[in-house]
N, C-alpha and C positions, 0 to 999 in steps of 0.2 A: 590220480584224481586231483582236482583243484579245489581250493577253499573258496566258499562263498560266504562272506561275512554279512550277517543280517543287521544292518544299521537302520535307523529311522529313515534315512534318505535312500535306502536301497529300493529302487523302482522295479526290481525283478520279482519281488514277492509282495503279495497282499498281506497286510498286517491288521488283525482284528483283536480288539480288547485293549485294556489298559496295560500296555507293554512298557517295561522300564529298560532303558539302555544304559549300561554302566560298564566302564573299563573294557569296552569292546565286546560285551556279552549282551545278548537279547534275552531278557527275563520275561517269560510268560507267567504272569502272576495269578490272576483270578481264573476260576473255572472257565473252560472253553475259550481262553485266549489262544490265538493261533496265528500261524503264517501259512500261506498257500500260494501255489504257483502251478503253471503248466510245465511239464518236463518231458524232454525227448530222449533222455539218456537211458541207460540200462540199470544203473545202481545209484543209490543215495545213502549216505551215512550222515549222522549228526554227532558232533562233539558236544556233549551235554554235561553240565556241572549241576550238582545239587548240594544239600546241606546235611546237618546231623540227624534230621528226621529219618534219613535212610537207615539208621542204626536201630530204629524201633519198628519191629514187625507190625505191619498194618498201618503205618503212618508215613511210609515213603511216598514220594511223588510218583505220578504216573503220566506217561505221554501216550497219546493215541495218534495213529497214522491212518488217514483216509485216502483211498485211491479212487479216482473217477467220481461217479455220482452216488456211490454207495453210502448208506446211512449208518452202517455198522463199520467199525474200524478194521482195517487189514491187520493192524497190530495194536496191542496194548502193552506198553513196556514199563515195567517197574524200574525206577531209577535207584538202583542199589549201590552204586559206586559214587564216590565223591566226584570223579570225572571219568568219563568213558566215551568211546565211540560206539554208537548203536547203529545197527543195520536197519534202515527204515524201509527200503524198497529194493528188490532185486527182480528184474523183469522175468527172468527164467523161473524163479521160484513162485512168483505171483501167477504166471501163466499156468504152471503145473498145478497150483492149487485150484485154478479155475477150470482145469481140464482142457486147456487149449494150447496151441503152440505159441511161443513168444512172438513169432512173426504175424500171428493173427490178432494181436493186440493193436490198438491205435498207436501210432508212433509217438504221439504226444498225449500224455495222461495228466490229469490234475492230481496234485498231491497236497494234502493239508496235514500239518504237524500241530498237534493240539495239546494243551494242558488239560488233562483229564481229572486230576485231583484238585482240591480246593486250595485257596491261598494260605489257609491256616497251617497246612502241613508241608510236605516236601517241596522245596524250590525246584524250578526248572529253568536253567539258563543255557541258551544255545550259543556256544562259542563260535561255531561255524557249521555250515553244511559242507560235506565232501561229495562233489559231483563229478561225473565223467568229464575228462578233458574234451572240450569242443561241444559239450551239451549246452542247450539253451534253456533258460528259465524265463517264463513270462508270467506276470502277475495275473491272478484270477480277477475277473471283472467285479467292479463294485455293483451292488444291488441298488435298485431305486429306493427301496424302503429300508429304514434303519430303526432298530429298537434297542433301548437300554433297559436292562432289568436290574433293580436294586432289591436285594433280598437276603434271606438267611439260609439255613440248611436246606430248606425245600428247594430253593433256587439253585443250590449246588448239586442237587441230585443225591443228597445224603442217603446212604443205606438203601438205595432203590433196588439193588440187586440182592439185598439181604431179607431175612424173614424175622418178624417180631417174635420175641421169646426164644429165638434160636441164635440169632446173630447180634453182635454189638457192632457199633460203627467201625469200619476200617476203610482205608482208601481203595483197596481193590474192588469193593462193592459200591463205590461212588460212581455215578454215571450221569453227567449233565445232559447227555444226548437223549436220555429217556425221560427227562423231566418236562414239566409244563412249559418252561420258558423256551427252550430250544425247539420243542415240538411246535409251539406257536410261531416262532421265527421261521421255521421251515415251511409251515403252512402258508405263511404270508410272503414267502420268498424274500425275506429280509435279512440284511446284515445285522449283527447284534454284538453287544458287549454286556458282560455280567459283572456287577459289583456285589458279591455275595460272600457270606461268611457264616459258618455254622454256629448256632448258639447266640447270634448277635441280635441286639435290639436297638431301640432308640434311647431308652433310659436305663435299661439293664440287659445284661446277658441272662440266659436262662438260669433260674435258681430253683433248688429243691423246695418242697412244701415246708420243711422245717425251718427254712431260713426266711427272715423277714426284712432283710436289708438288700438293696439292689447290688448287683455285681457290675461295676463299671469298668471292668478290665479292658474290653474292646467294644466300643459302640459305633454304630454306623455314622453318627455325626463326626466322629474322630477320624474315620478312614476315608469317607466319601470324597473329601476335597483333594485327595492325593492319588497319584498314579498307581503306586503299589506300596502301601503302607508297611506291610510285613516285610517284603523283600528289602526295602530301604533300611528298616530296623536291623535285619539280620546282617546286612552288609556294613552297617555302621556309618551310613551316609545320610546327609540331610534329606528330608522328605521333598520329593518333586511334586509341586502343585500341578494337578491335572489341568491340561489345556483343553477346554471343551471344543476348540476348533478342530481337534484331531478326530472327533467323531460327533457328527451332528444328527442326533436321532429325530425321527418324526414323532415317535411315541416313547414315553418313559413309563415303565410298569414298576410300581412299588409294591412289594409284598413283604411287609414288616408288621410286627405286632405279636407274632406267635410267642416269642420269648419274653416280650414285655408283659404278656398276659400272666406269666408265672409269678410276677410281682404285683401287678395292679389289682388282681383278685376282686374286681368289681367295687373297689373303693374309689369313690368320686374324686377325692383329692389326688390320688395317684393317676387316675384316668386323665385328669386335667393336665398333669405334668407330661403324660404321654402325648396328649393332643398338642401341647405347646411345642414339644420336640418334633412332632410330625409336621407341624406347620412350618417350623424352621427348615426342615429338609425340603419341603415343598418350595419354599422361597429360594433355596440354594439351586434347585433344579431350574426354576424360572430364571434365576440369575445366569446360569450356565447356558440355557438353550432357548430362552424366550418363550413364545406361545406354542410350544409343542403340546401334543395331547398327553396328559398325565392320567394314568389309570391306577387307582388305588385299590388293591385287592387284599382280601383276607378270608379266612373261614375254613381252610382245608383241615387244620389240626385243632384249633381252638376258635371259640366264637364269642367270648364275652366282650371283646373289644370291637366287634363288628358294628354295633350301634354307635359307639363312640366315633369310629372312623366315618360311618355314614353321615353322622351329624356334622362332622368337620368338613367333609366335602360339600355338603349342602350349604354350609356357611360360606365357603369359598365361592361357590357358584352364585349365591345370593349377593355376594360382594362384587360380582361382575365377571368372574372367570368362568367362561363357558367351555374351557378346554381342560377342565379337571373333572374326573369321573370316578364313581365308586362302583366296584364290581365285587359281589359277594360269591365266593365259591361254595359249592355244596361240601359239607363235611365228609371226610373219609368214612367208609363203611367196612366193617370186617368182612363182609361177603366179597368185597373187591380185593381183599388181601391187605395186610399191613406189613410194611417193610421194617427194617431194623430200627430198634429204639422207638417204635410207635410212629414212624414216619410214613408218608404216603407211598403207596405201591405204584407200580408202573400203570396199572389200570386207573387208579385215581388221578395220576398225572395226565393220562390221556384225556380223561373227562374234563379236567380243568383246562387243558390246552384247547379242547374243542370249544368250550365256553368263552375263553379269552380270545380265541381266533375270531369267532363270530362277532364278538363285541368290537374288536379292533377293526374288522372289516366295515362295521357300521359307522365308524368314525370318518370314513372316506378320505383317509390320509393319502 
């Protein structure tokens, strides 16, 4: 087999997400970062490195492998070793699982290799792909529409495969492909990138009720300007400023405020600080992407900051920006199921995706 090194300049693969390239390794950082290509060979392996999160059960990184047009992965692979070669695709094994002969499969199949777990936990660095000698890789096509999602655990698909009061968060139960963001992107046939992190906010990370000071450990204004904040920190290298020309979205969806709500607690002076930080993020998105449509969402888990955000968007529109919008999600309901740690269930994510998809279609992007 031959080695295929995935560099930023490699034209054989499509690259989605804020991917960091360092020391010959392609690091998929945020949830749902991926590389994808058409492949006419019989087998593919990947040489993948990860970090010390692999030693903590339930915090290791996960890779997903999608074949063809399927919306569920052919494989979900826990990254348990510091470095290892993982068997991603074997034509004979795949055909057997589908109950057909290998020769009945299309000679050329699309393959996507995806970061399934979020940036806060196990790293995923692809040193190289191992492909059949003589096999051809062609990049998957770019889609006409592009969406960036900025969010917290909800956007990561946190605990979506777990059950409230039964499970606590772990990376095996995290699934961005079942959350509102990627459901919306698929419905709109859009390319996407996620900048999301569990527990994160604009002025505080989530804090328990007994605490009255904000937790500023990792905030969205701190990580958003950079390609892969955590990966760079772990590698001990300078932060790479994100180049917005690498991905030009038509729409940016911001879903933040759920964790800030744990601190603001309907106190006007704290809500004002939150609004100022949100306004600064809005300006950063405008600086990056110009007059894209910005959709500001909230409401799935907490609702006290909804009127604050609605007023802020109204002010921005009154000041002349007709490309910023407010969309309030319906709150989750117990009859729809509750996922791990009181997070939205798959049913709730489906409903939110339907509402967001309809709203985005109305923007006529």
